[in-house]
C-alpha positions as CSV (number, residue, x, y, z in Angstrom):
1,X,-107.2,9.5,-14.8
2,X,-106.8,9.9,-11.2
3,X,-108.3,13.3,-9.3
4,X,-105.4,13.0,-6.9
5,X,-101.5,12.1,-7.0
6,X,-99.6,11.0,-4.0
7,X,-96.0,11.8,-4.9
8,X,-93.2,10.8,-2.4
9,X,-89.1,12.5,-2.4
10,X,-87.1,9.5,-3.0
11,X,-84.2,11.2,-3.6
12,X,-82.4,13.8,-1.5
13,X,-82.0,17.4,-3.3
14,X,-78.0,17.9,-1.9
15,X,-76.3,18.8,-4.9
16,X,-79.0,20.1,-6.8
17,X,-79.4,23.4,-8.3
18,X,-81.1,25.9,-6.3
19,X,-84.4,25.8,-8.5
20,X,-84.6,21.9,-8.1
21,X,-84.9,22.5,-4.5
22,X,-87.6,25.5,-4.5
23,X,-89.9,23.2,-6.7
24,X,-89.2,20.2,-4.3
25,X,-90.7,22.4,-1.9
26,X,-93.5,24.1,-3.7
27,X,-95.0,20.9,-3.4
28,X,-94.9,21.4,0.3
29,X,-91.8,17.6,0.3
30,X,-89.5,18.8,2.9
31,X,-87.7,15.4,3.8
32,X,-87.3,12.3,2.6
33,X,-89.8,9.5,1.8
34,X,-92.4,12.2,3.1
35,X,-95.2,11.8,1.2
36,X,-98.2,14.5,-0.2
37,X,-101.4,14.4,-1.5
38,X,-102.1,17.0,-4.3
39,X,-104.3,17.5,-7.6
40,X,-104.0,16.1,-10.8
41,X,-103.8,19.1,-12.5
42,X,-101.3,20.9,-14.9
43,X,-99.5,22.4,-12.7
44,X,-98.5,20.3,-10.1
45,X,-97.9,17.1,-13.7
46,X,-95.5,20.4,-14.9
47,X,-93.4,20.7,-11.5
48,X,-93.3,16.8,-11.6
49,X,-91.9,17.1,-14.9
50,X,-89.0,19.7,-13.5
51,X,-87.7,17.0,-10.8
52,X,-89.1,13.2,-11.6
53,X,-85.6,11.8,-11.1
54,X,-86.3,13.0,-7.7
55,X,-89.8,11.6,-6.9
56,X,-92.4,8.8,-7.3
57,X,-95.6,9.5,-8.7
58,X,-98.5,7.2,-7.3
59,X,-102.1,8.0,-8.5
60,X,-104.6,7.7,-6.4
61,X,-108.3,6.5,-6.5
62,X,-111.1,8.0,-4.6
63,X,-110.9,8.9,-1.1
64,X,-110.9,13.0,-0.1
């Protein structure tokens, strides 16, 4: 399993409930097609599981 995950917001949060917007914002995503690299741990996986239809997740090998 990778140490980090690259997460991209591929669908707008407009029209979705406020709690989904809070989850996306909590990951550090603000704009469409913005990418963030987060550690692969339980809390990150839990946030991804709440809004998988809005995200594209790619494992990142190596690097910082």
